[in-house]
C-alpha positions as CSV (number, residue, x, y, z in Angstrom):
1,M,14.7,5.3,-13.8
2,R,11.5,6.1,-11.8
3,K,9.5,6.6,-15.1
4,I,10.8,3.3,-16.4
5,I,9.9,1.4,-13.3
6,L,6.4,2.9,-13.2
7,T,5.7,1.7,-16.8
8,L,6.4,-1.9,-15.7
9,I,3.3,-2.2,-13.5
10,S,0.5,-3.9,-15.4
11,F,-2.8,-2.6,-13.9
12,I,-5.9,-4.6,-15.0
13,I,-9.1,-3.3,-13.7
14,F,-12.2,-5.2,-14.6
15,S,-15.8,-5.2,-13.5
16,N,-19.3,-6.2,-14.6
17,F,-22.8,-6.1,-13.2
18,Y,-22.1,-9.1,-10.9
19,A,-18.3,-8.8,-10.1
20,Q,-16.4,-6.7,-7.7
21,E,-13.9,-4.2,-9.2
22,K,-10.4,-5.5,-8.7
23,L,-6.8,-4.1,-8.9
24,E,-4.5,-6.7,-10.3
25,I,-0.7,-6.2,-10.7
26,K,0.2,-9.4,-12.5
27,R,3.9,-8.8,-12.9
28,I,4.4,-8.7,-9.1
29,G,1.7,-11.3,-8.2
30,F,-0.7,-9.1,-6.3
31,S,-4.4,-8.3,-6.5
32,I,-7.0,-6.7,-4.2
33,D,-10.7,-5.7,-4.5
34,I,-11.5,-2.0,-4.9
35,P,-14.2,-0.7,-2.6
36,Q,-17.4,0.2,-4.4
37,K,-17.6,3.9,-5.2
38,W,-14.1,4.7,-4.0
39,I,-11.9,6.7,-6.4
40,F,-9.0,5.0,-8.0
41,T,-5.9,6.9,-9.1
42,S,-2.6,5.8,-10.6
43,N,0.2,7.3,-12.6
44,E,-1.0,8.2,-16.1
45,E,2.2,7.0,-17.7
46,V,1.6,3.5,-16.3
47,L,-1.8,3.2,-18.0
48,K,-0.6,4.9,-21.2
49,N,2.6,2.7,-21.7
50,L,1.4,-0.7,-20.5
51,D,2.5,-2.4,-23.8
52,N,5.6,-0.5,-24.5
53,Y,7.9,-2.7,-22.4
54,N,8.4,-6.5,-22.4
55,F,10.7,-7.1,-19.5
56,T,11.7,-10.6,-18.3
57,D,11.0,-11.4,-14.6
58,K,14.8,-11.0,-13.9
59,Q,14.9,-7.6,-15.5
60,L,11.8,-6.6,-13.6
61,E,13.3,-7.8,-10.3
62,T,16.5,-5.9,-11.0
63,L,14.6,-2.6,-11.7
64,L,12.4,-2.9,-8.7
65,K,15.5,-3.2,-6.5
66,S,17.4,-0.4,-8.2
67,T,16.0,2.5,-6.2
68,N,15.9,3.4,-2.5
69,A,12.8,5.5,-3.0
70,S,9.3,4.0,-2.6
71,I,7.2,3.8,-5.7
72,G,3.5,4.6,-5.6
73,L,1.5,1.9,-7.3
74,A,-2.0,3.0,-6.6
75,T,-4.1,5.3,-4.3
76,L,-7.8,4.8,-3.4
77,V,-9.8,7.5,-1.7
78,K,-13.3,7.3,-0.4
79,Y,-14.3,10.9,-1.5
80,D,-13.3,13.4,-4.1
81,P,-10.5,15.6,-2.6
82,K,-11.8,18.6,-4.5
83,T,-15.1,18.6,-2.7
84,Y,-14.3,16.9,0.7
85,P,-12.7,18.9,3.5
86,G,-10.2,17.4,5.9
87,I,-8.7,13.9,6.1
88,I,-10.1,11.5,3.5
89,P,-10.1,7.7,4.2
90,T,-7.3,6.5,1.9
91,I,-5.6,3.3,0.8
92,K,-2.1,3.6,-0.5
93,I,-0.2,0.8,-2.2
94,R,3.5,1.2,-2.7
95,T,6.7,-0.8,-3.3
96,Q,10.3,-0.4,-2.2
97,E,13.6,-2.2,-2.1
98,V,14.4,-4.2,1.0
99,K,17.6,-6.2,1.7
100,T,16.3,-9.0,3.9
101,K,14.5,-12.1,2.9
102,N,13.7,-13.2,6.4
103,I,10.1,-12.2,7.6
104,Q,11.0,-11.9,11.3
105,E,14.0,-9.7,10.5
106,F,11.8,-7.6,8.2
107,A,9.3,-7.2,11.1
108,S,12.1,-6.0,13.4
109,Q,13.2,-3.5,10.7
110,L,9.7,-2.1,10.5
111,K,9.5,-1.8,14.3
112,Q,12.7,0.2,14.3
113,S,11.3,2.5,11.5
114,G,8.4,3.1,13.9
115,E,10.8,4.2,16.6
116,D,12.4,6.6,14.2
117,L,8.9,8.0,13.3
118,K,8.4,8.9,17.0
119,K,10.9,11.7,16.5
120,T,9.1,13.3,13.6
121,L,5.4,12.6,14.1
122,N,3.4,14.2,16.9
123,D,2.0,11.8,19.6
124,F,3.0,8.7,17.6
125,K,2.2,5.4,19.2
126,Y,1.5,1.8,18.3
127,I,-2.0,0.4,18.4
128,D,-0.6,-3.0,17.4
129,T,3.2,-3.5,17.1
130,P,4.6,-5.3,14.0
131,S,3.7,-9.0,14.0
132,V,3.8,-11.7,11.4
133,V,0.4,-12.9,10.1
134,E,-0.8,-14.9,7.0
135,I,-2.5,-13.5,3.9
136,S,-3.3,-15.7,0.9
137,G,-1.1,-18.4,2.3
138,K,1.9,-16.0,2.6
139,K,3.5,-14.6,5.7
140,V,3.3,-10.8,5.9
141,V,3.9,-8.1,8.6
142,K,0.9,-6.3,10.1
143,F,0.9,-3.3,12.4
144,S,-1.2,-0.2,13.3
145,V,-0.2,3.2,14.5
146,Q,-1.8,6.5,15.7
147,F,-0.4,10.0,15.4
148,R,-1.5,13.6,15.3
149,L,-1.2,15.6,12.1
150,K,-1.1,19.4,12.3
151,Q,-2.1,21.5,9.4
152,E,-2.2,25.3,9.9
153,N,-4.6,25.9,12.8
154,N,-6.1,22.4,12.6
155,S,-5.1,19.1,14.3
156,F,-6.1,15.6,13.2
157,N,-5.8,12.3,15.0
158,I,-4.8,9.8,12.4
159,C,-4.9,6.0,12.4
160,S,-2.8,4.0,9.9
161,R,-3.2,0.3,9.5
162,S,-0.4,-1.3,7.5
163,Y,0.4,-4.6,5.8
164,Y,3.9,-5.2,4.4
165,I,4.3,-8.1,1.9
166,L,7.9,-9.3,1.5
167,K,8.8,-10.3,-2.0
168,N,12.2,-11.1,-3.5
169,G,14.3,-8.0,-2.9
170,Y,11.4,-5.6,-2.4
171,Y,8.1,-5.3,-0.5
172,I,4.6,-4.2,-1.3
173,S,3.0,-2.1,1.4
174,L,-0.7,-1.3,2.0
175,N,-1.6,1.6,4.2
176,F,-5.2,2.2,5.3
177,I,-5.5,5.7,6.7
178,E,-8.3,7.6,8.3
179,E,-9.1,10.2,10.9
180,I,-10.0,8.9,14.3
181,G,-13.5,9.8,15.4
182,K,-14.7,11.1,12.1
183,E,-15.9,7.7,10.7
184,D,-14.8,4.1,11.1
185,N,-13.8,2.1,8.0
186,S,-12.0,-0.6,10.0
187,L,-14.4,-3.4,9.0
188,L,-14.2,-2.4,5.4
189,F,-10.4,-2.5,5.6
190,E,-10.5,-5.9,7.2
191,D,-12.8,-7.3,4.5
192,L,-10.5,-5.9,1.8
193,I,-7.4,-7.6,3.3
194,K,-9.3,-10.9,2.9
195,T,-9.6,-10.3,-0.9
196,I,-5.8,-10.0,-1.4
197,S,-4.3,-12.7,-3.6
198,L,-0.6,-13.2,-3.7
199,T,1.4,-15.4,-6.1
200,D,5.1,-16.2,-6.3
201,K,5.9,-13.7,-9.1
């Protein structure tokens, strides 16, 4: 089922000398600019099998809601993981089923998830608690957290800025992750959020 769902996502990346590179997922009504010189990765099966399926919107909706596991749509990293040591500034775009259609209830659920994370992540705390904001004319949930990640003998302070976009029976999440004190991409992340386009797909 996971492979089938992944093949449904239509990635269209286009660029020219004058235009910003863009990630567009038409079937779920979402697009965002890709930062210049960042590395884009996605599941190879998605790109290889774009034209192999012709699902109706209803079939797509059913499949997106048919699994409890989150599905990775795309990952963007600022540096090559093979040559860059430590925590790389990263943008993760995922989707997952959600039961509620109410944005305030959704924000409350995300806040409760944060409380659960306090039990598993070291020094977890909110920078900004979940709140409802507007992007591309749609209400979405925004929050930021900080935690400590331990790896062997190293310890990293991580900041994660998140935006959760509620759709019909599922959500799209964007997580902007970087190490605190190493570099600051917050202005870049804010500029990217302004490029998001959402439709009613």
